[in-house]
C-alpha positions, 0 to 999 in steps of 0.5 A, spaced: 500 500 500 505 504 499 506 511 496 500 514 500 495 510 496 489 507 501 484 502 499 477 503 500 475 497 504 468 499 504 463 496 499 458 500 496 451 497 494 453 495 487 459 491 490 455 487 495 450 485 490 455 482 486 461 480 491 463 474 493 459 471 500 464 472 506 458 472 511 452 469 513 445 470 517 440 465 519 433 467 519 428 462 523 421 462 519 415 457 519 417 452 513 410 454 510 414 461 509 420 458 506 417 454 501 413 460 499 420 463 498 423 457 494 417 457 490 418 465 488 425 464 487 424 458 482 419 462 478 424 468 477 431 464 476 432 456 476 437 454 482 436 460 486 434 458 493 430 462 499 436 465 502 439 468 495 432 470 493 431 474 500 437 477 499 437 479 492 429 481 492 428 483 499 434 485 503 438 489 498 432 493 495 430 495 503 437 497 504 437 502 498 431 505 500 433 506 507 439 509 505 435 514 500 431 516 506 436 517 510 439 522 505 433 525 504 432 526 512 439 529 512 438 534 507 431 536 510 433 537 517 441 538 516 443 532 520 450 529 519 452 522 519 453 522 527 446 524 529 
């Protein structure tokens, strides 16, 4: 890392969506709900499981929405990232 260059270790949303899996989370839910998620995943893309469907179609869009809403609130109320 010489000569004053620093690497950006944070991931933006685009990098997260296509990055390799380096962490996991466990969600406990009724089997009927999991079966519904698997069915939706099968309809959208063959070979996609419930966890991939949840991550790509529910979690990432929700995170992007929260980030957008936070930026709007910061502009409206003059907040900084630390408040």
